[in-house]
C-alpha positions in Angstrom: -31.8 31.0 -41.2 -31.6 32.0 -37.4 -33.6 34.5 -35.5 -32.9 37.7 -33.2 -29.7 38.9 -31.7 -31.5 40.1 -28.6 -31.3 43.5 -26.9 -28.4 45.8 -26.1 -27.3 45.2 -22.4 -25.3 47.2 -20.2 -26.2 50.7 -21.5 -26.4 52.4 -18.2 -24.4 52.4 -15.0 -27.3 50.7 -12.8 -27.5 47.7 -15.2 -25.2 44.8 -14.9 -22.8 44.6 -17.9 -23.0 41.3 -19.8 -20.1 40.4 -21.8 -19.7 37.7 -24.5 -16.5 35.7 -24.0 -15.6 32.9 -26.4 -14.8 30.5 -23.5 -18.5 31.0 -22.2 -19.9 29.2 -25.3 -19.9 25.5 -25.5 -20.6 26.0 -29.3 -16.7 27.2 -29.5 -15.1 24.0 -28.3 -14.0 23.4 -31.6 -11.6 26.3 -31.4 -11.0 26.1 -27.6 -8.5 23.2 -27.4 -5.6 24.7 -25.3 -3.4 24.9 -28.4 -5.5 26.8 -30.8 -5.0 29.9 -33.1 -5.6 32.4 -30.4 -2.5 30.8 -28.4 -0.5 30.5 -31.4 -0.8 34.3 -32.2 -0.2 35.3 -28.7 2.9 33.4 -28.8 3.9 35.1 -31.9 3.0 38.5 -30.6 5.2 38.2 -27.6 8.1 36.9 -29.6 8.0 33.3 -28.2 9.5 31.5 -31.3 9.8 28.3 -29.6 6.2 28.1 -28.3 5.1 29.1 -31.9 7.0 26.1 -33.5 5.8 23.8 -30.8 2.1 24.7 -31.5 2.6 24.3 -35.0 4.2 20.9 -34.8 1.0 19.7 -33.2 -1.4 21.5 -35.5 0.4 22.6 -38.7 -3.0 23.8 -40.2 -2.9 26.8 -37.8 0.0 28.3 -39.5 -2.4 30.5 -41.8 -4.5 31.8 -39.0 -4.8 35.6 -39.0 -5.2 38.0 -36.2 -7.7 41.0 -36.4 -5.8 42.7 -39.2 -4.9 39.5 -40.9 -1.2 39.2 -39.8 -0.2 35.4 -39.6 2.6 34.2 -37.4 5.0 34.6 -40.4 4.0 38.4 -40.8 4.7 39.1 -36.9 8.0 37.3 -37.0 9.0 39.4 -40.2 7.7 42.5 -38.8 9.6 42.0 -35.5 12.7 41.0 -37.2 12.7 37.4 -35.7 14.9 35.9 -38.0 15.2 32.6 -36.3 11.7 32.1 -36.2 11.3 33.1 -39.9 13.9 30.7 -41.0 12.2 28.0 -38.7 9.0 28.5 -40.2 10.2 28.3 -43.8 12.2 25.1 -43.0 9.0 23.6 -41.3 7.0 24.2 -44.3 9.6 22.9 -46.7 9.4 19.5 -45.0 5.6 19.3 -45.0 3.1 18.2 -47.8 -0.2 19.3 -46.3 0.7 23.0 -46.1 2.0 24.9 -49.2 4.9 27.2 -48.5 4.2 29.4 -51.5 0.6 30.0 -50.1 1.9 31.1 -46.8 4.6 33.4 -48.1 1.8 35.0 -50.4 -0.6 35.4 -47.6 -1.5 39.1 -47.2 -3.0 41.2 -44.3 -5.8 43.8 -44.4 -3.5 46.3 -46.1 -2.3 43.7 -48.7 1.2 43.3 -47.1 2.9 39.9 -47.2 5.4 39.2 -44.7 8.1 40.3 -47.0 6.3 43.8 -47.2 6.5 44.0 -43.5 10.1 42.9 -43.1 11.1 45.6 -45.9 8.9 48.5 -44.1 10.6 47.7 -41.0 14.1 47.8 -42.4 14.8 44.1 -41.6 17.4 43.1 -44.1 18.1 39.6 -43.1 14.6 38.4 -42.7 13.7 40.0 -46.2 16.6 38.0 -47.8 15.5 34.7 -46.4 11.8 35.4 -47.5 12.6 36.5 -50.9 14.9 33.4 -51.3 12.3 31.1 -50.2 9.8 32.5 -53.0 11.1 35.2 -55.4 7.4 35.6 -56.7 6.5 37.5 -53.7 8.8 40.3 -54.6 6.4 41.3 -57.2 2.8 41.2 -55.2 1.2 44.6 -54.9 -0.3 45.7 -51.7 -3.2 47.9 -51.3 -1.1 50.9 -51.9 0.3 49.6 -55.1 3.7 48.9 -53.8 5.7 45.6 -54.4 8.5 44.4 -52.1 10.9 44.8 -55.0 10.3 48.6 -54.7 10.5 48.7 -51.0 13.9 46.7 -51.3 15.1 49.2 -54.1 14.2 52.2 -51.9 16.1 50.7 -48.8 19.1 50.0 -50.8 18.9 46.2 -50.1 20.9 45.2 -53.1 20.8 41.4 -52.5 17.1 41.4 -52.2 16.8 43.3 -55.5 19.4 41.2 -57.1 17.3 37.9 -56.4 14.3 39.7 -57.6 15.9 40.9 -60.9 17.4 37.7 -61.8 14.1 36.2 -61.3 12.5 38.9 -63.7 15.0 38.7 -66.2 14.8 35.0 -66.5 11.2 35.3 -67.6 10.2 33.3 -64.6 7.8 36.1 -63.5 5.5 35.4 -66.5 5.6 31.7 -66.1 4.9 31.8 -62.5 1.9 34.4 -63.0 0.4 31.8 -65.5 0.9 28.8 -63.1 -0.9 31.0 -60.4 -3.9 30.9 -62.5 -3.5 27.5 -63.7 -3.5 26.2 -60.1 -7.1 27.2 -59.7 -8.5 26.8 -63.1 -8.6 23.8 -65.4 -5.3 22.7 -67.1 -5.6 23.7 -70.7 -3.3 21.2 -71.9 -5.7 18.4 -71.0 -8.3 19.3 -73.4 -9.5 17.6 -76.4 -6.8 18.8 -78.8 -4.4 16.5 -77.2 -6.6 13.4 -77.2 -5.4 10.6 -79.2 -8.1 10.2 -81.9 -9.3 6.9 -81.9 -12.5 5.9 -83.7 -14.7 6.9 -80.8 -13.0 10.2 -80.2 -13.6 11.0 -83.8 -17.2 10.1 -83.5 -17.6 12.6 -80.7 -15.7 15.3 -82.5 -17.7 14.8 -85.8 -21.1 14.5 -83.8 -21.6 10.7 -85.1 -23.7 9.7 -82.2 -24.9 6.3 -83.5 -21.3 5.3 -84.2 -20.4 6.1 -80.6 -23.4 4.3 -79.1 -23.0 1.1 -81.3 -19.4 0.8 -80.3 -20.1 1.3 -76.7 -22.8 -1.4 -77.0 -20.1 -3.8 -78.0 -17.7 -2.8 -75.1 -19.0 -0.5 -72.4 -15.4 -0.6 -70.8 -14.4 2.0 -73.3 -16.0 4.6 -71.1 -13.2 3.9 -68.6 -10.3 4.2 -71.0 -8.1 7.1 -70.6 -5.5 8.6 -72.9 -2.2 9.6 -71.8 -3.5 12.9 -70.5 -6.0 10.9 -68.5 -9.0 12.1 -70.7 -12.1 9.7 -71.2 -14.8 9.7 -73.7 -16.9 11.9 -71.3 -14.1 14.5 -71.2 -14.0 14.6 -74.9 -17.8 14.9 -75.1 -17.9 17.6 -72.5 -15.5 19.7 -74.7 -16.8 18.8 -78.0 -19.0 21.3 -80.0 -22.7 20.6 -79.2 -24.3 18.8 -76.5 -25.5 15.7 -78.7 -22.5 13.3 -78.1 -22.5 14.1 -74.3 -26.3 13.7 -74.0 -26.3 10.2 -75.7 -23.3 9.2 -73.7 -25.0 10.1 -70.4 -28.4 8.4 -71.5 -26.2 5.2 -72.2 -24.5 5.3 -69.0 -27.8 6.0 -67.0 -29.4 3.0 -68.8 -26.7 0.7 -68.2 -25.7 1.5 -64.7 -22.4 2.9 -65.7 -22.6 6.6 -64.2 -19.6 5.9 -62.2 -17.6 6.8 -65.3 -18.5 10.4 -64.7 -16.3 10.3 -61.6 -13.1 9.9 -63.6 -10.6 12.5 -63.6 -7.9 13.4 -65.9 -4.3 13.5 -64.8 -5.1 16.8 -62.8 -8.1 15.1 -61.3 -10.6 17.4 -63.3 -13.9 15.4 -64.2 -15.9 16.0 -67.3 -18.1 18.4 -65.1 -15.1 20.4 -64.3 -14.7 21.1 -68.0 -18.4 22.0 -68.5 -18.3 24.3 -65.6 -14.9 26.0 -66.8 -16.7 26.6 -70.0 -19.8 28.0 -68.3 -22.0 25.4 -70.1 -25.2 25.2 -68.4 -26.7 22.6 -70.7 -23.7 20.2 -70.6 -23.3 20.7 -66.7 -27.0 19.8 -66.4 -26.6 16.7 -68.3 -23.5 15.5 -66.3 -25.1 16.3 -63.0 -28.0 14.1 -63.8 -25.7 11.3 -64.4 -23.8 11.8 -61.1 -24.8 14.6 -58.8 -21.9 13.8 -56.4 -19.4 15.1 -59.0 -20.6 18.6 -58.0 -18.5 18.3 -54.8 -15.6 16.2 -56.1 -12.3 18.1 -55.8 -9.6 17.8 -58.4 -5.9 17.3 -57.2 -5.9 20.9 -55.8 -9.2 20.3 -54.1 -11.2 22.5 -56.6 -14.6 20.9 -57.2 -17.0 22.1 -60.1 -19.1 24.1 -57.5 -16.1 26.0 -56.5 -15.3 26.8 -60.1 -18.9 27.9 -60.6 -18.7 30.2 -57.5 -15.4 31.5 -58.7 -16.5 32.3 -62.1 -19.7 34.2 -60.9 -22.1 31.7 -62.5 -25.2 32.1 -60.3 -27.4 29.7 -62.6 -24.8 27.0 -62.4 -24.5 27.4 -58.7 -28.1 27.1 -58.3 -28.4 24.2 -60.4 -25.6 22.3 -58.6 -26.8 23.1 -55.0 -30.6 22.1 -55.9 -29.8 19.2 -57.8 -27.4 17.6 -55.4 -28.7 18.7 -51.9 -30.9 15.7 -51.2 -28.2 12.9 -51.4 -26.8 11.2 -48.5 -23.2 11.6 -49.5 -23.7 15.4 -49.6 -22.1 16.3 -46.2 -19.0 13.7 -46.6 -18.3 15.4 -50.1 -18.3 18.8 -48.6 -15.6 18.2 -46.0 -12.8 19.4 -48.2 -11.5 22.8 -46.8 -12.2 24.5 -50.1 -15.9 23.7 -49.8 -16.0 25.4 -46.3 -14.8 28.7 -47.9 -17.5 28.9 -50.8 -19.3 31.6 -48.8 -16.1 33.4 -48.5 -15.3 33.2 -52.2 -18.8 34.6 -53.1 -18.1 37.3 -50.6 -14.9 38.2 -52.1 -16.3 38.4 -55.6 -19.1 40.8 -54.2 -21.8 38.3 -55.5 -24.6 38.5 -53.0 -26.8 36.5 -55.4 -24.6 33.6 -55.3 -23.9 34.0 -51.4 -27.7 33.8 -50.9 -28.1 30.7 -53.0 -25.4 29.0 -51.2 -26.4 29.8 -47.8 -30.1 29.0 -48.7 -29.2 25.5 -49.5 -25.9 24.8 -47.6 -26.6 26.8 -44.4 -23.6 24.9 -42.7 -21.2 27.3 -44.7 -22.0 30.1 -42.4 -19.7 28.4 -40.0 -17.0 27.5 -42.4 -13.6 29.1 -41.9 -11.1 30.3 -44.4 -7.2 29.9 -44.2 -7.1 32.5 -41.6 -9.6 30.8 -39.4 -12.2 33.5 -40.1 -16.0 32.8 -40.7 -17.8 34.4 -43.5 -19.3 37.4 -41.5 -15.7 38.1 -40.0 -14.5 38.2 -43.4 -17.0 40.4 -44.9 -16.7 42.7 -41.8 -13.0 42.9 -42.0 -13.1 43.7 -45.7 -15.8 46.4 -45.2 -18.3 44.8 -47.6 -21.5 46.5 -46.1 -24.1 44.9 -48.3 -22.8 41.4 -47.4 -22.4 42.1 -43.6 -26.0 43.5 -43.7 -27.3 40.4 -45.3 -25.6 38.2 -42.8 -26.5 40.0 -39.9 -30.2 40.0 -41.0 -30.5 36.5 -42.2 -27.9 34.8 -39.8 -27.7 37.0 -36.7 -26.4 34.1 -34.6 -23.1 34.2 -36.7 -22.3 37.3 -34.8 -21.9 35.3 -31.6 -19.5 32.9 -33.2 -15.7 33.3 -32.2 -13.2 32.9 -34.7 -9.9 30.7 -34.4 -8.0 33.8 -33.3 -10.3 34.1 -30.2 -12.0 37.2 -31.5 -15.6 38.0 -32.7 -16.8 39.4 -36.2 -17.2 42.9 -34.4 -13.7 42.8 -33.7 -12.9 42.0 -37.3 -14.8 45.2 -38.2 -12.8 47.3 -35.7 -9.6 45.9 -37.0 -10.5 46.7 -40.7 -11.3 50.2 -39.6 -14.7 50.3 -41.1 -17.0 52.7 -39.1 -20.1 51.9 -41.5 -19.8 48.1 -40.5 -19.7 48.8 -36.7 -22.9 50.9 -37.4 -24.4 47.9 -39.1 -23.5 45.7 -36.1 -24.9 48.1 -33.6 -28.1 48.4 -35.6 -28.8 44.7 -36.1 -27.0 43.1 -33.2 -26.2 45.8 -30.6 -25.2 43.5 -27.9 -22.1 42.7 -30.0 -20.5 45.9 -28.8 -19.8 44.1 -25.6 -18.1 41.1 -26.7 -14.7 40.4 -25.3 -12.1 38.4 -27.0 -9.9 35.5 -25.4 -7.3 38.3 -24.4 -10.1 40.0 -22.5 -10.2 43.1 -24.9 -13.4 45.0 -25.8 -14.0 47.0 -29.0 -12.3 50.0 -27.3 -9.2 48.2 -26.5 -9.0 47.1 -30.1 -9.7 50.4 -31.6 -6.8 52.0 -29.6 -4.4 49.1 -30.2 -4.7 49.2 -34.0 -5.1 52.9 -34.3 -8.7 53.0 -35.6 -9.4 56.6 -34.6 -12.8 57.1 -36.4 -14.1 54.0 -34.8 -12.9 55.1 -31.5 -14.6 58.5 -31.9 -17.8 56.6 -32.9 -17.8 54.2 -30.0 -17.1 56.9 -27.2 -19.3 59.8 -28.7 -22.1 58.1 -30.4 -22.9 55.1 -28.4 -23.8 55.4 -24.6 -21.2 53.1 -23.1 -21.5 52.6 -19.3 -18.8 52.9 -16.8 -18.2 49.2 -16.5 -17.7 49.0 -20.0 -15.5 52.0 -20.2 -13.2 50.7 -17.4 -13.1 47.0 -18.6 -9.7 45.4 -17.9 -8.2 43.0 -20.2 -6.2 40.0 -19.3 -3.1 42.0 -18.7 -5.2 44.2 -16.2 -5.3 47.1 -18.5 -8.2 49.4 -19.6 -8.2 50.9 -23.2 -7.0 54.3 -21.4 -3.9 52.6 -20.2 -3.0 51.5 -23.9 -3.6 55.3 -24.9 -1.2 56.4 -22.3 1.4 54.0 -23.5 0.9 55.0 -27.1 1.5 58.7 -26.1 4.7 57.8 -24.4 
């Protein structure tokens, strides 16, 4: 855990104002590559569609980067009726294997709006049609106000959008797709033991005949690597069988004979036996499997989901603690954690409001404090934007240096708090790390610029009345040469 945020600077007119700029920090070199998320969002904001596509062709992973309110480039293009860019983005994603079009279309901003919501809210008929055609499921995603794009299209009289959605709904695809959305993150039910070809060994596992099992394996240890047509091994069967006896005997046999690599085998979906035990919340079986092969804790299935990710997702603090404590000393630990989903474990704990799990993760895997989610936000920024006071307070208290880390969009955590519109979070930043009030983003904006830009009146009032801001801060000009007062006048006009 790091220490100290330092004292507030520049609170009187005779004191020189010190501002935090992301380009001043060498630690942010990973996001300052000349073609980063900040430039991508700036191009989208200005309607420069060709520049947007040029940046994405060089770095496709930036496509889900979000601004202060969670808008991606697709959100911005849809909001601004940039039909050409919307179509280009869809075509670009359809050609790629490394970025899922469905995920991008279903991305939501701080208001819970997808790009389709914004297109319909702003009356952009053609844009809405192309978006719903690309993924009809998005027509039924609820935003924070409980409104779906389908309802917005119905209200606007966009019959062709409604028709596509209605065909999708009448065909029963909605229920099927909803089920698949859960399946993508969870274990695949049809790969469980009910489908296993019941050979002698499988029957021995099912009936708890441990002696028969071990006797057979002594004759031919290669049976451990045998897979049925669903990709299941004996270890998968034992992990889903009633009782821990067969699994315990198998693991002991594997350890004694140097066959623990069998624990790394995945089924047709890449799920290991530990995935199954974790999905069932079975601490005893998970303990047994981790003893055989600790590295499986971080091993992802075909969707990149590891047993540790599942344990965090299912709010199982005991399993999370077991996994990180038993595996944290192994030399392969860092390499196995490179998958993007592992970088978002802290975000997942924050999303579930599981402070206990968050504490366990960061105590043993402190590097997660710098991990970024699909929008390019670090954990503190994510919690601040969501308005999760307990989590923000915990992070500011125990990891104050994280308040100094710039995100991929070129803004700091305090700016995410302003964008989210949470006065309580701004107060927490001021109490724990007061100098963050003076951070400026890559566009040269301070918290006042951002409060005005996104209409956060309560935060603006707090900043100008409750805090003692000096003359230099109040008259700071951004990269366009404008103060926050200039933007206020523009909004009035």
